[in-house]
PAZAPA-4460 file (N, C-alpha, C; in steps of 0.05 Angstrom, whole numbers, plus 32768, in hexadecimal, padded with zeros to 4 digits):
% residues 237
    n_x    n_y    n_z   ca_x   ca_y   ca_z    c_x    c_y    c_z   seq   type   mol
   8011   7FE8   8000   8000   8000   8000   8012   8019   8000     1      M     A
   800C   802B   7FEE   801D   8043   7FEB   8013   8059   7FFE     2      K     A
   8028   8065   800B   8022   807C   801D   801E   8094   800C     3      V     A
   8008   80A1   8011   8003   80B9   8002   8015   80D0   800B     4      R     A
   801D   80E0   7FF7   8030   80F6   7FFD   8024   810A   800F     5      K     A
   800A   810F   800C   7FFD   8124   801E   7FFD   811B   803B     6      D     A
   7FFA   8101   803E   7FFB   80F6   8059   8017   80FA   8065     7      H     A
   802B   80F5   8055   8047   80F8   805D   804D   8115   8065     8      L     A
   8044   8127   8053   8048   8143   8059   803B   814C   8072     9      Y     A
   8023   8141   8076   8013   8148   808E   8022   813E   80A7    10      L     A
   802D   8126   80A5   803B   811C   80BD   8054   812C   80C3    11      A     A
   8062   8134   80AD   807A   8145   80B1   8073   815F   80BE    12      I     A
   805E   816B   80B3   8055   8185   80BE   804D   8183   80DB    13      V     A
   803F   816D   80E1   8036   8168   80FD   804E   8166   810F    14      T     A
   8062   8156   8106   807A   8152   8117   8089   816D   811B    15      L     A
   808B   817B   8105   809A   8195   8107   808A   81A8   811A    16      V     A
   8070   81A9   8116   805F   81BA   8126   8061   81B3   8144    17      T     A
   8061   8199   8149   8063   8190   8165   807E   8198   8171    18      G     A
   8093   8195   815F   80AE   819C   8169   80AF   81BA   816F    19      F     A
   80A4   81CA   815D   80A4   81E7   8161   8094   81EF   8179    20      L     A
   807E   81E2   817D   806D   81E8   8195   807C   81E1   81AE    21      I     A
   8089   81C9   81AE   8098   81C0   81C5   80AF   81D3   81CB    22      S     A
   80BD   81DB   81B5   80D4   81ED   81B9   80CB   8208   81C3    23      H     A
   80B4   8211   81B9   80A9   822B   81C2   80A2   822B   81DF    24      S     A
   8096   8214   81E8   808F   8212   8204   80A8   8212   8216    25      I     A
   80BC   8203   820D   80D5   8202   821D   80E2   821D   821E    26      E     A
   80E1   822B   8207   80ED   8246   8205   80DE   8259   8217    27      L     A
   80C4   8256   8217   80B3   8268   8229   80BA   8263   8246    28      T     A
   80BD   8249   824D   80C4   8242   8269   80DF   824F   8270    29      K     A
   80F2   824C   825D   810D   8257   8263   810C   8275   8266    30      L     A
   80FD   8282   8255   80FB   829F   8257   80ED   82A7   8271    31      R     A
   80D9   8297   8279   80CB   829D   8292   80DE   829A   82AA    32      A     A
   80EF   8285   82A8   8103   8281   82BD   8117   8298   82BD    33      I     A
   811F   82A0   82A5   8132   82B7   82A3   8126   82D0   82AE    34      E     A
   810B   82D4   82A7   80FE   82ED   82B2   80FC   82EC   82D0    35      R     A
   80F6   82D4   82DB   80F5   82D1   82F8   8110   82D7   8304    36      E     A
   8125   82CC   82F6   8140   82D1   8300   8148   82EF   82FF    37      G     A
   813F   82FB   82E8   8145   8318   82E6   8136   8328   82FC    38      D     A
   811D   8321   8301   810E   832F   8315   811A   832B   8331    39      Q     A
   8122   8312   8337   812F   830C   8350   8149   831B   8353    40      Q     A
   8158   831D   833D   8172   832C   833D   816D   8349   8342    41      W     A
   8158   8353   8334   8151   836F   8338   8149   8375   8355    42      Q     A
   8139   8363   8360   8130   8366   837B   8148   8365   838E    43      Q     A
   815A   8352   838A   8172   8350   839A   8183   8369   8398    44      E     A
   8185   8373   837F   8195   838B   837A   8189   83A3   8389    45      T     A
   816E   83A6   8387   8161   83BB   8395   8164   83B9   83B3    46      K     A
   8162   83A0   83BC   8165   839B   83D9   8181   83A2   83E2    47      L     A
   8195   839A   83D3   81B0   83A0   83D9   81B5   83BF   83DA    48      N     A
   81A9   83CC   83C6   81AC   83E9   83C5   819F   83F6   83DD    49      E     A
   8188   83EB   83E5   817A   83F6   83FC   818A   83F1   8416    50      R     A
   8196   83DA   8418   81A7   83D3   842F   81BF   83E7   8430    51      I     A
   81CB   83EB   8419   81E2   83FE   8418   81D9   841A   8421    52      V     A
   81C1   8423   8417   81B7   843D   841E   81B1   843E   843C    53      K     A
   81A5   8429   8447   819F   8428   8464   81B9   8429   8474    54      E     A
   81CD   841A   846B   81E6   841B   847A   81F3   8437   8479    55      K     A
   81F1   8444   8462   81FC   845F   8460   81ED   8472   8472    56      E     A
   81D2   846F   8472   81C2   8480   8483   81C8   847B   84A1    57      Q     A
   81CB   8461   84A8   81D3   845B   84C4   81EE   8467   84CB    58      N     A
   8201   8466   84B8   821B   8472   84BD   8219   8490   84C2    59      R     A
   8208   849D   84B2   8204   84BA   84B5   81F7   84C0   84D0    60      I     A
   81E3   84AF   84D8   81D5   84B3   84F1   81E9   84AE   8509    61      L     A
   81FA   849A   8506   820E   8495   851B   8221   84AD   851E    62      E     A
   8229   84B9   8508   823A   84D1   8509   822C   84E7   8517    63      V     A
   8212   84EB   8510   8202   8500   851C   81FE   84FB   853A    64      Q     A
   81F9   84E2   8541   81F5   84DB   855D   820F   84E0   856D    65      L     A
   8225   84D9   8562   823F   84DD   856F   8243   84FB   8574    66      L     A
   823C   850B   855F   823F   8528   8562   822D   8533   8578    67      A     A
   8214   8529   8578   8201   8532   858D   820A   8529   85A9    68      L     A
   8215   8511   85AB   821F   8508   85C5   8236   8519   85CE    69      Q     A
   8247   8522   85BC   825D   8534   85C4   8252   854F   85CD    70      R     A
   823E   8559   85BF   8231   8572   85C7   8224   8570   85E2    71      Q     A
   8216   855A   85E7   8209   8555   8600   821E   8554   8617    72      V     A
   8233   8545   8611   8249   8542   8626   8255   855E   862C    73      A     A
   8258   856E   8617   8264   8589   861B   8251   859A   862C    74      K     A
   8237   8598   8625   8223   85A8   8634   8221   859E   8651    75      V     A
   8222   8584   8655   8221   8579   8670   8239   8582   8680    76      E     A
   8251   8583   8673   8269   858C   8680   8267   85A9   8688    77      E     A
   825C   85B9   8676   8259   85D6   867C   8245   85DA   8692    78      E     A
   822F   85CA   8691   821A   85CC   86A7   8227   85C4   86C1    79      V     A
   8236   85AE   86C2   8243   85A5   86DB   8256   85BB   86E5    80      A     A
   8264   85C7   86D2   8277   85DC   86DB   8268   85F4   86E6    81      Q     A
   8252   85FC   86D9   8242   8612   86E3   8236   860B   86FE    82      H     A
   822C   85F2   8701   8221   85E9   871A   8236   85EB   8730    83      Q     A
   824E   85E1   872A   8264   85E2   873D   826A   85FF   8745    84      S     A
   826C   8611   8731   8271   862D   8736   825B   8639   8746    85      E     A
   8242   8632   873F   822B   863C   874E   822B   8633   876B    86      A     A
   8233   8619   876F   8234   860F   878A   8249   861D   879A    87      A     A
   8260   8623   878D   8275   8632   879B   826C   864E   87A2    88      E     A
   825F   865B   878F   8255   8676   8794   8240   8676   87AA    89      V     A
   822E   8661   87A9   821A   865F   87BE   8226   865B   87D9    90      L     A
   823B   8649   87DA   8248   8644   87F4   8255   865E   87FE    91      A     A
   8262   866C   87EC   826F   8686   87F4   825A   869A   87FD    92      E     A
   8243   869A   87EF   822E   86AC   87F7   8223   86A5   8812    93      L     A
   821F   868B   8817   8215   8683   8831   8229   868A   8847    94      E     A
   8243   8686   8841   8257   868D   8855   8257   86AB   885A    95      A     A
   8254   86BA   8845   8253   86D8   8848   823B   86E0   8857    96      A     A
   8224   86D3   8851   820B   86DA   8860   820E   86D3   887D    97      R     A
   821A   86BC   8883   821E   86B5   889F   8231   86C8   88AD    98      M     A
   8246   86CF   889F   8259   86E2   88AB   824C   86FD   88B0    99      M     A
   823A   8705   889D   822C   871E   889F   8216   871D   88B4   100      A     A
   820E   8704   88BB   81FA   8701   88D0   81DE   8704   88C7   101      G     A
   81D9   8703   88AC   81BE   8708   88A2   81AD   86EF   88A3   102      V     A
   81B8   86D8   88A9   81A8   86BF   88AB   81AD   86B2   88C6   103      I     A
   8199   86A6   88D2   819D   8697   88EB   81AD   867E   88E5   104      P     A
   81BD   8675   88F8   81CD   865D   88F4   81CB   864C   890D   105      V     A
   81D0   8632   8909   81D1   8620   8920   81E6   860B   891B   106      E     A
   81F0   85FF   8930   8204   85EB   892E   8211   85E6   894A   107      G     A
   8225   85D5   894B   8232   85D0   8964   8240   85E9   896E   108      P     A
   8242   85EC   8988   8250   8604   8992   8251   8605   89B0   109      G     A
   8251   861E   89BA   8257   8623   89D6   8244   8638   89E1   110      L     A
   823D   8636   89FA   822D   864B   8A07   823D   8654   8A20   111      V     A
   8244   866E   8A21   8252   8679   8A37   8240   868D   8A45   112      V     A
   823E   8689   8A60   822D   869B   8A6F   823E   86AB   8A83   113      S     A
   823A   86C6   8A83   8248   86D8   8A95   8234   86E5   8AA7   114      L     A
   823A   86E4   8AC2   8228   86F1   8AD5   823A   8700   8AEA   115      Q     A
   822D   8714   8AF7   823B   8722   8B0C   8242   870E   8B23   116      D     A
   8257   8714   8B31   825F   8703   8B48   8249   8703   8B5D   117      H     A
   8242   86EC   8B69   822C   86EC   8B7D   8231   86FF   8B94   118      P     A
   824A   8704   8B9B   8250   8716   8BB2   8258   8732   8BA9   119      N     A
   824F   8739   8B90   8257   8753   8B86   824D   876A   8B98   120      A     A
   8235   8767   8BA2   8229   877D   8BB3   8238   8780   8BCD   121      S     A
   8244   876A   8BD7   8253   876D   8BF0   8270   8774   8BEC   122      Q     A
   8278   8775   8BD3   8294   877B   8BCC   829B   8798   8BD2   123      S     A
   82B4   879D   8BDA   82BD   87B8   8BDE   82BD   87C7   8BC3   124      E     A
   82C2   87B9   8BAE   82C2   87C5   8B93   82AE   87B7   8B82   125      N     A
   8295   87C1   8B82   8280   87B3   8B74   8286   87B1   8B56   126      V     A
   8291   87C6   8B4A   8296   87C7   8B2D   82A9   87B1   8B25   127      M     A
   82B9   87A8   8B38   82CC   8793   8B31   82C0   8778   8B2E   128      K     A
   82A8   8775   8B3A   829B   875A   8B3A   8281   8759   8B2A   129      N     A
   827E   876B   8B18   8267   876A   8B05   8272   8768   8AE9   130      I     A
   8262   875D   8AD7   826A   8759   8ABB   826B   8773   8AAC   131      V     A
   8281   8779   8A9F   8283   8790   8A8E   8286   8788   8A71   132      H     A
   8284   879D   8A60   8285   8796   8A43   82A0   878B   8A3B   133      E     A
   82B5   8792   8A49   82CF   8787   8A42   82D1   876A   8A48   134      Q     A
   82C2   8761   8A5D   82C1   8744   8A63   82B4   8735   8A4D   135      D     A
   829D   873F   8A44   828F   8733   8A2E   82A0   8733   8A14   136      V     A
   82AC   874A   8A0F   82BD   874D   89F8   82D4   8739   89F8   137      T     A
   82E0   8735   8A10   82F6   8722   8A13   82ED   8706   8A0B   138      L     A
   82D5   86FE   8A14   82CB   86E3   8A0C   82C6   86E1   89EE   139      V     A
   82B9   86F6   89E4   82B2   86F6   89C7   82CB   86F5   89B6   140      V     A
   82DF   8705   89BD   82F8   8705   89AD   8306   86EA   89AD   141      N     A
   8306   86DD   89C5   8313   86C3   89C7   8304   86AE   89B6   142      E     A
   82EA   86AF   89B7   82DA   869D   89A6   82DE   86A1   8989   143      L     A
   82E0   86BA   8981   82E5   86C0   8964   8301   86B5   895C   144      R     A
   8314   86BA   896D   8330   86B1   8968   8331   8692   8966   145      A     A
   831F   8684   8974   831F   8667   8974   830E   865C   895D   146      A     A
   8303   866E   894C   82F5   8664   8934   82D7   8664   8935   147      G     A
   82CB   8672   8948   82AE   8674   894A   82A3   867F   8930   148      A     A
   828F   8672   8925   8283   867B   890B   826D   868F   890F   149      E     A
   8260   868F   8925   824A   86A2   892B   8248   86A5   8949   150      A     A
   8242   86BE   8952   8241   86C3   896F   8229   86D6   8974   151      I     A
   821B   86D1   898A   8206   86E3   8993   8209   86E8   89B1   152      S     A
   81FF   86FF   89B9   81FF   8706   89D6   81E2   870C   89DD   153      I     A
   81D7   86FC   89EF   81BB   86FF   89F7   81A9   8702   89DF   154      N     A
   81AE   86F1   89CB   819D   86F0   89B3   81A3   8705   899E   155      G     A
   81B7   8716   89A3   81BF   872A   898F   81D7   8720   897F   156      Q     A
   81D3   871C   8965   81E8   8712   8954   81FE   8727   8950   157      R     A
   8217   871F   8954   822D   8731   8950   8235   8731   8932   158      L     A
   8236   874A   8927   823F   874D   890C   8258   875F   890C   159      V     A
   8261   8766   88F3   827A   8774   88F1   827A   878F   8900   160      S     A
   8263   879D   8901   8263   87B7   890E   8254   87B7   8929   161      N     A
   8251   879F   8934   8244   879D   894F   8257   87A9   8964   162      S     A
   824B   87B7   8976   825A   87C3   898C   824F   87B9   89A7   163      A     A
   8261   87B4   89BA   8259   87AB   89D4   8260   87C2   89E8   164      I     A
   824C   87CE   89F4   8252   87E5   8A06   8244   87E0   8A20   165      R     A
   8250   87EB   8A35   8245   87E8   8A50   8237   8801   8A58   166      C     A
   821F   87FE   8A63   8210   8815   8A6F   8206   880C   8A8A   167      V     A
   8214   8814   8A9E   820D   880B   8AB9   820E   87ED   8ABB   168      G     A
   81F9   87E0   8AC6   81F9   87C3   8AC9   81F1   87B4   8AAF   169      P     A
   81ED   87C3   8A9A   81E5   87B7   8A81   81FA   87BA   8A6B   170      T     A
   81F7   87AB   8A56   8208   87AF   8A3E   81F6   87B3   8A26   171      I     A
   8200   87C1   8A12   81F1   87C6   89FA   81FF   87B8   89E3   172      I     A
   81F0   87A7   89D4   81FA   8799   89BD   81E7   879F   89A6   173      V     A
   81F1   87A9   8990   81E1   87B1   8979   81CB   87C5   8980   174      N     A
   81D2   87D6   8994   81BE   87EA   899C   81A9   87E0   89AF   175      G     A
   81AB   87C6   89B7   8197   87BA   89C9   81A3   87B5   89E4   176      V     A
   8196   87BE   89FA   819F   87BA   8A15   8198   879F   8A1F   177      K     A
   81A9   8793   8A2F   81A3   877A   8A3D   81B3   8779   8A57   178      S     A
   81A9   876A   8A6A   81B5   8768   8A85   81BF   874B   8A89   179      A     A
   81CD   8747   8A9F   81D7   872D   8AA5   81BF   871A   8AAA   180      T     A
   81C3   8700   8AA5   81DC   86F4   8A9B   81E0   86FA   8A7E   181      P     A
   81F9   86FD   8A76   8200   8701   8A5A   8207   86E6   8A4E   182      F     A
   81F6   86DD   8A3C   81F9   86C2   8A30   8206   86C6   8A14   183      V     A
   821E   86BB   8A12   822C   86BD   89F8   822A   86A2   89EA   184      I     A
   821E   86A1   89D3   821B   8688   89C4   822D   8689   89AC   185      T     A
   823C   8674   89A8   824F   8673   8991   824D   8658   8983   186      A     A
   824D   865A   8968   824D   8642   8958   826A   863C   894E   187      I     A
   8272   8623   8952   828D   861B   894A   8293   8600   8958   188      G     A
   82AB   85F7   8955   82B2   85DD   8962   82B2   85E1   8980   189      D     A
   82A1   85D3   898E   829E   85D7   89AB   82B8   85D3   89BB   190      P     A
   82C6   85BE   89B4   82DF   85B8   89C2   82F4   85CE   89BE   191      D     A
   82F7   85D7   89A6   830A   85EC   899F   8303   8606   89AE   192      T     A
   82EA   860D   89AD   82E1   8626   89BA   82E5   8625   89D8   193      L     A
   82DE   860E   89E4   82E2   860C   8A01   82FF   860C   8A09   194      E     A
   8310   85FE   89FA   832C   85FE   8A00   8338   861A   89FE   195      Q     A
   832F   8629   89EB   8339   8645   89E8   8332   8655   8A01   196      A     A
   831A   8651   8A0C   8312   8661   8A24   8321   8657   8A3D   197      L     A
   8328   863E   8A3E   8334   8632   8A56   8352   8631   8A55   198      R     A
   835E   863F   8A42   837C   8640   8A42   8386   864C   8A5C   199      L     A
   839D   8641   8A66   83A9   864C   8A7E   83AE   866A   8A7A   200      P     A
   83A4   867A   8A8D   83A7   8697   8A8B   8395   86A4   8A77   201      G     A
   8382   8694   8A6D   836F   869E   8A58   8357   86AB   8A64   202      G     A
   8341   86AA   8A55   8328   86B9   8A5C   831D   86B0   8A76   203      V     A
   8319   8696   8A7A   830C   868C   8A93   831E   8692   8AAB   204      I     A
   8338   868D   8AA8   834B   8694   8ABE   834A   86B1   8AC5   205      D     A
   8346   86C2   8AB1   8346   86DF   8AB5   832C   86E8   8AC4   206      T     A
   8316   86DC   8ABD   82FC   86E5   8AC7   82F1   86D7   8ADF   207      L     A
   82F9   86BE   8AE4   82EC   86AE   8AF8   82ED   86B9   8B15   208      K     A
   8301   86C9   8B1B   8303   86D4   8B36   82F2   86ED   8B3A   209      D     A
   82E6   86F7   8B24   82D7   8710   8B26   82BA   870D   8B1F   210      F     A
   82B4   86FC   8B0C   8298   86F8   8B04   8293   86DA   8B01   211      V     A
   8279   86D3   8AFF   8272   86B7   8AFA   8273   86B2   8ADC   212      Q     A
   8280   869D   8AD4   8281   8695   8AB8   827E   8677   8AB6   213      I     A
   826C   866F   8AA4   8268   8652   8A9F   8269   864D   8A81   214      S     A
   8273   8635   8A7B   8276   862D   8A5F   8269   8612   8A5B   215      V     A
   8258   8611   8A46   824A   85F8   8A40   824C   85F1   8A22   216      E     A
   8256   85DA   8A1C   8257   85D1   8A00   823B   85C6   89F8   217      K     A
   8234   85CB   89DF   821A   85C3   89D5   821D   85B5   89BA   218      K     A
   820D   85A1   89B5   820C   8595   899B   8200   85A7   8986   219      D     A
   81EC   85B6   898F   81DE   85C9   897D   81D8   85E2   898C   220      V     A
   81E1   85F9   8981   81D9   8613   898C   81CE   8623   8975   221      V     A
   81BE   8637   897B   81B3   8649   8967   81BC   8665   896B   222      E     A
   81C4   8671   8955   81CB   868E   8955   81B8   869C   8941   223      V     A
   81A9   86AF   894B   8195   86BC   8939   81A2   86CE   8925   224      P     A
   8193   86D6   8911   819C   86E9   88FD   819D   8705   890A   225      A     A
   81AE   8716   88FF   81B0   8731   8908   8196   8740   8901   226      F     A
   818B   874E   8914   8173   875D   890F   8179   877A   8916   227      V     A
   8177   878B   8902   817C   87A7   8907   8189   87B5   88EF   228      G     A
   8193   87CD   88F4   819F   87DD   88DF   81BD   87DA   88E1   229      D     A
   81CA   87D3   88CB   81E7   87D0   88CC   81F5   87EA   88D1   230      Y     A
   81E7   8800   88CC   81F3   881A   88D1   81EA   8827   88EB   231      S     A
   81E1   8815   88FE   81D8   8820   8917   81EE   882F   8926   232      F     A
   81E5   8843   8935   81F8   8853   8945   81FF   8844   895E   233      D     A
   8218   883A   8960   821F   882A   8977   8221   883B   8990   234      S     A
   8220   8855   898E   8222   8866   89A6   8208   886B   89B3   235      S     A
   81F1   8862   89A5   81D7   8867   89B0   81D3   8855   89C9   236      S     A
   81C2   885E   89DB   81BD   884F   89F4   81A0   8848   89F6   237      S     A
***
């Protein structure tokens, strides 16, 4: 039986067509894979570029942070220095105010009491056995020399221009009269102040035969602020 030519041609065409279709499908698959690879590469490239940009931005931020930290440290150092200076000025101001007597103060110290001799009225020389301003001044000067930080006499704070004057049986301090007993309160180291008064031939040895004098150490004593006019006339009575 003879094979017809048209059948042969048809078979060849069919085979070629099938081959072409199969090749086209494989080529399409390859191209799809290539496109997917290209897309993945592009995504990876973009991601890498983004990572690089983020790293650069982080580096810039780190530099800025370091600069800010340096600025903050400098400001903190300046603030600490100002605080230290302010504390020193405040301490000096407080010391000046205390020395000027414008603020009340308290602390450890000494209380010295001076009274007329009990037998002063029977004494041949009454004036010899009563307390005079020089007796009070002697005690005050010795306390100051021993480092007393603040002193008052019968509640009157002694300041730079305070005067102690005698008028009969009374004394005048800051223009205010007071009578015995004369209580002298001093703030300072109690032991040092007492030792200064009890030195051989010192204040107590000088006064004990003429007037009554007592000394008492205290853990806390109070010295009031100066009340009055700094320009008061010390000669007024």
